[in-house]
N, C-alpha and C positions, 0 to 999 in steps of 0.2 A: 461451454455455452453453445446453444443452438442459434445459428444466424441464418435467416432466410435472405437469399440473394435472388431477386425476382419474385413473381413472374414479370413484373414491369420494372426493369432495371436497364439503364443505357448500355451497359457492357455485355448484356446477354444477347444483344442484337436481335431481339424478338421476344416472344412470350415463352420464356424458359424460367423455371424455378430450380435453383440449386440450394439444397439444404447443407449448410456447413456446420460441422461439429468442431469446435475449436478449443484449444488449450491456450488461453491468453491470445496471442496474435497468430499462433501456429494452427494450421488446419490439420485436424486429426482424420476427418472423414468428409468427403464431398459426395452428395447424392443428387444427380440430376433427375428432375421430374418433368416428363414431357407429355404431349397430348393436347396442349392448349390450342394448337393450330391444325388439329386433325380434321381432314376434309373428305375422308372416305374415297380417296382416289381409286383404289383398287376395286371397290364395289361399284363406283360410278362406271368404271371401264367395262364391267360386265353387263351394264344396262345400255351401253351405247354402241353404235356401229364403229368399226375399226377407225375410220378416218375422223369420227367425231370426238375421239379421245385426245387427239393431238393438242387442242387448246388447253386441256386439263393438265397435260404434262408440263406446259409452260409455267403453271402455277405452283409446281413443287419447288424447284430451285429457280425462283423467279429472276435471279441474277444471271443465270446462264440458260435461258429458255431455248435458245437455238440448239444447244447441245442436248438438252432433254428430249426435244421433239425429234432430233436426228436419230438418236439411239432407238427410240420407239419405232420410228419408220423403218430403221434397219431390221428390227425384229419382224415386223409384218412383211417386209419385202422378202425376208428369208423364208417366211411361212408360205408366201405366194410364189417363191422362186422367180422374182422379178429382177431383171438386169437393168440397173440404172444407167442412163446415158453418161458418157465420160464428162461432158461439160457440166452436168449437174453435180458430179462428185467434186469438181473444183469449186463450184459455187458454194457447196455445203461446207467444204473445208475453210474457205475464206470467211464466211459468216460465222462459223463456229469459233474460229481463232480470233476474230474481232470480238466476239462475245466473251471469249476467255480473257482477253486483255481487259475488257470493261469490268469483268468480274474481279480480276486480280487488283484492278485499280481501286475498286470499292473496298476490297479486303485491306489493302495497304493504307488507304486514307483513313478508314474507320479504326484501323489498329493504332495508327498514330494518335487518333483522337482518344482512344481508350487509355493510352499511356500519358496523355496530357499535351500532345502537340497538335495545335489547331490549324496552323497554316498549311501543312502538307495536305490536310483534308480538303481545303479549298482548291489547291493545285490539282489534286487528283480528280475531283468532281468536275473541274473546268475541262480537263482533258477528256473525261468520260463523255461529256456532252457531245464532242465531235463524233464519237462512235455511235451514240444514240441517234444523232441527226442522220448519219449515213444509213443506219438500219431503218429509221423512220421513212427516209426517202425510198428505200428499197421496198418496204412492205406496208407502210402506213402506221406501224405500231412502234412504240419506243421500248417496251419491255416484254410484252407477251405477244409473240410474233405470229404464230401459226403460219410460218413461212415454208418450212420443210414439210412436204406432203409425201404420202406413200407413193413412191415411184418418181417423184419429181420435186418441184418447188412451186410456190404460188405464182411467182413472176420471174421473168428473165431479168438480168441486170439492166437497169435503164441506161440510155446512152451516157457516156462519160463517167459511169459509176467507177469503173476500174481506175480511171485517171484520178478521180477524187480520193479513192482509197490510197493510191500511191502517194498523193500529196499529203494525206494525213500521216502516213508512215514516215515520210521525210520530215514532217514537222515534229512528230512525236518522239523519234529516236533520241534527239538531244534532251527532250523533256524527261525521259526516263533517267538519264544521267543526272539531271538537275534534281529530280525527286530523290534519288539515292543520296546525293550530297546533302540534301535538306533534312532527310529523315534517317535513312539507314546508317549514315556515318555520324549522326548526331550522338555525342557522348552520353547525353542523358538517356536517349532511347536505348543505346547499347547497354548501359548499366541496368536498365529495367528489364531487359530481355535476355542478356547473355547468361548462360548457365541456369536459367529458370525453366522449370517444367521439362526436364530432360526425358525424352521418350526413347528408350533403347530399341534397337531394330527388332529384336526378338519379341518384345512386348507389342510393338506396333503390328507385327505380322500376326501374332496370336489374337489381337483384338480386331483384325480385319481392316486395319487402317489402310488408306490408299491416297493417291494424289500427293500434294505437297506435304501432308502429314507423314506419309511413309517415306517419301524421298528426303524429307528433312532429317530423317533418322539414318540417312546414308544408303538406303536401299534403292538401287537403280532400277525401278520398275515403272513402266509407263505403257499402257495398252497400245498406244500409237506406235511404239517400237517393238514391244514384246509379243503382242498379239495383234499385228497390224490389220487395219481395215481401211476401206476406201482407197485413196491414192497415197496414204501416208508412206508406204514403202518406197515410193518414188521421190520422196522429199528428204532433203538433208537437214537434220536438226539434232540437237543434243538433249539427252535426258539430264536435267539439272539435279545435282546432289551437292550438299555442302562439303567443302574440303577440310574444314576444321581449323582454317587459319584465322577466320574472323569470328567464329562462333564455336560453342561446344556442340558437337554433332548431336542432333536430336532435341536441342533446346528451342525456346521460342524464337530466338534470332535466326536459327537455321531455317525454320519454317517460313519466316518472313523473307529470308534471302532467296529461297527457292522460288517464291512467287515473283520476286523482283526480277530474277534472271530468266524466268520462264516467259516474261513479256518479250525479252529480246528474241527468244526462240520462236514465239508466235509471229513476231514481225518477220523473221527470216522465212517462216513457212508461207506467210501471205505473199511476200515478195516473189517467191518461187512460183506460187500458184498464178499470180498475175501474169508472169512471163509464159507459163506453160499452158494456160487454159486455152482450149481450141476455140477459134472464132467461127461461129456458124450463123451467118446472116439468115434471119427468118426462123431462128431456132424456136421450137415449141417446147416449153418446159413441162407441158402436160402429156407429151406423146407416150410416156411410159406409165402415166397415172391410170390405174384400172378404173373402168366405168362402174363396176360393181365389185365389191370386195367380199368374196365368199371363199375363204381358204379351205383346203381339204383338212380332214381330221389330222391332228398332229400337235407337236409341241416344239417350241424353239426358245433359245435364249440368245440375246444379243447384248454385247457389252461395249461401252465406249468410255474414253478418258475425258471426264468432265473437269472443269476447273477445280472442283473439290475432291475429285477422285473417281473411283470406278462406279459407273452407273450401269445397271443391268435391268433388262425387262425379260421376264419369263412369261410366255403366252401359251395357253392351251386353246386349241380350236377343236370343237366336236364335229366340225364338218357339216353341221346341220343348218347354220344360219349365217347372218352377217354381223353377229356380235361374238366377241371372244367368250369362251367358257370361263377362263380365269386369266387374270393379269397380275403378276407379282413383281414388285419393284425392289431392287437392291439399291438403296440410296447411300451415297458416300457419307453424307453428313451424319447419318444415324450411327454408323460404325465408328466414325472419327470421334463423335461426342462420347461414345461409350467408354473411352479410355480416360476421360476427365478425372474420375476418382483416383486413378493411379498417378496422374500428373500433379494433382492438387495436394495430395497427402504430403505433409511435412513442410509445405511452403507457407509463407506469410499470407494473410487474408488479401492484402493488396496485390499479391502476385497472382491470385486466382483470376483477376481481371486480365492480366497479361497472358495467362495461359489460355483462358477461354477465347480471347481475341485471336490468338495464334492458330487456333483450330479452324477458325473461319467457317462457322456453321451458318446454315440458312434453315430456319425452323420449319419452313414449308417443306423442305427436303427431309428433315428429321421425322416430322409427324405424318406427312403425306395425306 
């Protein structure tokens, strides 16, 4: 039987169509059809000046917009050979890690909802509101920030912002424990996710999976550690991989556990940044922002560890104008989704929902 899942289906987390060929309740073949949210990002980037592309990066993976725009700015700064002030680096790490927590919170809450647990969804969205309020206070936007600029950021931290972030972390740490007791240790949730959709490490690598998808298969790879950038080498944190004591390594539960424990690591990173960030009264966040961006001819690639995996921008400048000749994006959700046929094959139809939710795709990131 041919069964269409989507393009409008709650568990696809956006406009995605998956064609399932089944033998009774067993999935024989799963084929994802994408493109419903295609917005010509790369072509737009060729028609805009470098700094004008930043708001468009926000709209790809709209759940981690800070991380998107940061990696794009890193690529252009590399092209221009700009040295970013140290205080700016701390500010970028803090907002990016806050955004990582917010993104993982959405992934965890909606995953519980996919499986049938409604209450954890309310808990996670309640906590996410605190982060969105902080970021709104910082730059005026709740989701699409345009905060990180080439060479700087749009605003310095407002007075008492660091204190408010520290208060949030103090409040949120026990809430993560509570969330794990409520959802991760729930027997029904474990039964629906343990041993389901097992992704072996070699298959994950061959498909170009990254982020929690790759680490859930036991591969200890995180760009923040393995190809460090910004101030990450100065910070202490662990790359989370499952131990196999609570899950089958590579299954849906492993990917969920990685996201849960990465929240603790992000909290650890932010706390260190709050302590180490240099105080500079009268600091100008625009002092390294170029007045006119016209890079010399050349090409660069910059990579960053987004909540969903490895995001990369490849930019070519012809040296003739203020617009890039070519911008190519390597989006983590696209590669992670490509392995769905391997994961779904041989599982029950109902398990496809659990598998798809564990991948944590954002369709704006897939289609671009």
